[in-house]
C-alpha positions in Angstrom: 17.9 -5.7 1.1 19.3 -2.3 1.6 18.3 -0.2 4.7 16.5 3.1 3.7 16.7 4.6 7.2 18.7 4.2 10.4 17.9 5.5 13.8 16.2 4.5 17.1 12.9 3.0 18.0 11.9 4.7 21.2 9.9 2.7 23.8 9.4 4.8 26.9 13.0 5.7 28.0 14.4 2.7 26.0 16.0 3.6 22.7 16.5 0.6 20.4 18.9 1.3 17.4 17.2 -0.1 14.3 17.4 -0.1 10.5 14.3 0.3 8.3 13.7 -1.8 5.2 10.9 -1.7 2.6 8.5 -4.5 3.2 6.9 -4.3 -0.2 7.8 -3.9 -3.9 6.1 -2.8 -7.0 3.9 -5.3 -8.8 5.1 -7.7 -11.5 3.2 -6.0 -14.3 4.7 -5.6 -17.8 7.4 -2.9 -17.9 6.0 -0.7 -20.7 8.1 2.0 -22.4 6.6 5.3 -23.8 7.3 5.5 -27.5 6.8 8.1 -30.2 3.8 7.0 -32.2 5.3 8.0 -35.5 8.5 5.9 -35.5 8.4 4.0 -32.1 11.4 5.8 -30.8 11.7 5.7 -27.0 10.6 8.8 -25.1 12.7 10.0 -22.2 11.7 12.4 -19.4 13.8 15.5 -18.9 13.8 18.2 -16.2 13.4 21.5 -18.1 14.1 24.9 -16.7 11.1 27.1 -17.2 13.2 30.2 -17.6 15.4 29.2 -20.5 13.9 26.0 -21.7 17.1 24.0 -21.2 17.5 20.6 -19.5 19.0 20.7 -16.0 21.3 18.1 -14.7 20.3 16.3 -11.5 23.3 17.6 -9.5 22.2 21.2 -10.3 18.7 20.8 -8.9 17.9 22.0 -5.3 14.7 21.9 -3.2 13.0 25.2 -2.5 9.9 26.5 -0.8 8.0 29.4 -2.4 7.2 31.6 0.6 5.7 34.3 -1.6 5.1 34.6 -5.4 8.4 34.1 -7.2 10.5 34.1 -4.0 12.0 30.8 -2.8 14.0 29.6 0.2 16.4 26.8 -0.7 16.4 23.9 1.8 19.4 21.6 2.2 19.7 18.2 3.8 21.1 19.9 6.9 18.1 22.2 7.1 15.7 19.2 7.2 17.7 17.9 10.2 17.8 21.3 11.9 14.0 21.4 12.0 14.1 18.6 14.6 17.1 16.3 14.8 15.4 13.9 17.2 12.4 13.4 15.0 14.5 12.7 11.9 16.4 9.9 13.8 13.6 8.4 16.0 10.6 6.2 15.6 8.8 7.3 18.8 6.1 5.1 20.2 3.4 7.2 21.9 0.7 4.7 22.7 -0.7 1.2 22.3 -4.1 0.1 20.9 -6.0 -2.8 19.5 -5.4 -3.5 15.8 -9.1 -3.8 15.2 -9.6 -0.2 16.4 -7.7 1.2 13.3 -9.7 2.0 10.2 -8.4 0.1 7.2 -8.1 3.3 5.2 -5.3 4.5 7.4 -2.8 1.7 6.4 -0.5 2.7 3.6 2.9 0.8 3.3 4.8 -1.9 5.3 8.4 -1.8 6.4 10.6 -4.2 8.4 12.5 -3.1 11.5 15.9 -4.8 12.1 17.8 -4.4 15.4 21.3 -2.9 15.0 24.2 -4.8 16.5 23.8 -5.1 20.3 20.1 -4.2 20.3 18.8 -7.7 19.9 17.6 -8.1 23.5 15.5 -4.9 23.8 14.1 -5.6 20.3 13.1 -9.1 21.3 11.6 -7.7 24.6 9.3 -5.3 22.7 8.3 -8.0 20.2 7.4 -10.4 23.1 5.5 -7.7 25.0 3.5 -6.9 21.9 2.7 -10.5 21.2 1.5 -11.1 24.8 -0.5 -7.9 25.0 -2.2 -8.5 21.6 -1.7 -4.7 21.0 0.0 -2.7 18.3 2.3 0.2 19.0 1.4 3.6 17.5 4.4 5.8 16.6 5.5 8.8 14.7 8.6 9.1 12.5 10.1 11.2 9.7 10.9 9.6 6.3 11.8 11.5 3.1 11.3 14.8 4.8 7.8 14.1 5.9 6.3 13.0 9.3 4.1 9.9 9.4 2.2 7.9 11.9 2.7 4.2 12.0 1.4 1.0 13.6 4.1 -1.5 14.8 3.3 -5.2 15.4 5.2 -8.5 15.3 5.0 -10.7 12.3 7.0 -13.9 13.0 10.4 -12.8 14.4 10.2 -9.4 12.8 8.7 -6.1 14.0 6.7 -4.7 11.1 6.1 -0.9 10.9 3.0 -0.1 8.8 3.2 3.5 7.6 -0.3 5.2 8.0 -2.1 8.2 6.8 -3.1 11.2 8.9 -6.8 12.0 9.3 -6.3 15.0 7.0 -5.3 12.7 4.2 -8.4 10.6 4.4 -11.3 11.5 2.1 -14.8 11.2 3.4 -17.5 9.7 1.1 -19.8 12.7 1.7 -20.1 13.5 -2.0 -21.1 10.0 -3.0 -24.7 8.9 -3.8 -25.0 6.0 -1.4 -28.3 4.0 -0.9 -30.4 4.3 2.2 -33.1 1.8 1.3 -33.7 -1.4 3.2 -33.1 -4.8 1.7 -35.6 -7.7 1.9 -34.9 -10.4 4.5 -34.8 -13.3 2.0 -32.2 -11.5 -0.2 -30.0 -10.9 2.9 -30.3 -14.6 3.9 -29.3 -15.7 0.4 -26.3 -13.3 0.4 -25.2 -14.6 3.8 -25.5 -18.2 2.5 -23.3 -17.2 -0.5 -20.7 -15.6 1.8 -20.6 -18.7 4.0 -20.2 -20.8 0.9 -17.2 -18.7 -0.3 -15.6 -18.4 3.2 -12.0 -19.8 3.1 -8.8 -19.2 5.2 -6.9 -16.4 3.6 -3.8 -17.8 1.9 -1.9 -14.9 0.2 0.2 -17.3 -2.0 -3.0 -18.4 -3.7 -3.3 -15.0 -5.4 -1.1 -13.7 -8.2 -1.3 -11.3 -11.1 -3.1 -13.4 -13.8 -4.0 -10.3 -15.8 -0.3 -9.8 -16.6 0.0 -13.4 -17.7 -2.9 -12.9 -20.1 -1.4 -9.6 -21.3 1.9 -11.4 -22.0 0.0 -13.8 -24.3 -1.3 -10.7 -26.2 2.3 -9.4 -26.6 3.6 -12.8 -27.8 0.8 -13.0 -30.4 1.4 -9.5 -31.7 5.2 -10.1 -31.8 4.4 -12.9 -34.3 2.2 -10.7 -36.4 -1.0 -12.3 -35.2 -4.2 -10.6 -34.0 -4.7 -11.8 -30.4 -8.1 -13.2 -29.6 -10.2 -11.3 -27.1 -10.8 -13.0 -23.8 -13.7 -12.5 -21.5 -16.5 -9.9 -21.8 -17.7 -7.0 -19.8 -20.2 -8.0 -17.2 -23.8 -7.0 -17.5 -25.3 -5.1 -14.5 -27.7 -7.2 -12.4 -31.2 -5.6 -12.5 -33.0 -5.2 -9.2 -35.8 -7.5 -10.3 -33.2 -10.3 -11.0 -31.3 -9.9 -7.8 -32.8 -12.9 -6.0 -32.4 -15.1 -9.0 -28.7 -14.1 -9.4 -28.0 -14.8 -5.8 -29.6 -18.2 -6.0 -27.7 -19.1 -9.2 -24.4 -17.9 -7.6 -25.0 -20.1 -4.6 -25.9 -23.2 -6.7 -22.8 -22.5 -8.8 -20.5 -22.4 -5.8 -22.1 -25.5 -4.3 -21.4 -27.3 -7.6 -17.7 -26.2 -7.5 -17.4 -27.4 -3.9 -18.9 -30.8 -4.8 -16.5 -31.1 -7.8 -13.5 -30.4 -5.6 -14.5 -33.0 -3.1 
């Protein structure tokens, strides 16, 4: 892996030199190309100047902020550092909290933190302290010219930094039409029984992208000039009057599956 950021992880007055690595990658879906419908020629994306309509080379593009209509201030890499040199090179831990206190909507993207040479001991110290305290560290850092908050916790031998969203980036469900009505006790009991029947330890390796596998079969069929057969069908919405019957049938189906596995 290639480090995408280097700097220090600040823990009180302790500064631990670290490197940041992406902890996730894009999915394994089919890599589709955009084509011209008429002759299937590949389409490429170009950066076009609005003034003269000509394509602009990457090296001739700069970043600018429009401070008033039509007037821009150009910002260089040095300008971003000048805004706050410390923030651009520091992951600063400000507090510690319980992981269960963080709303799931705030988590965005995981990264791995690796200690730089000579920083192994303070890195291991923080890792051990977090393990024993059962807490996560809340920090702020700047990446790609934007400040973020993050939660840091040990995963095995590594410290994992999970980039989070600010409150201002979270949408509230205030515009949604959400139900207020009460649900019958028997229906809740049946739903709880179904949940219990479906409860399993979470094993991430058991899950993979089966839709892409099915889409690949469609591609292979069409490449051979065949019309691929349709698989599956859209589900029918469960009517309120059928809710109890659907729950009961679901529970019986899962019990049958469990019995077959045994």
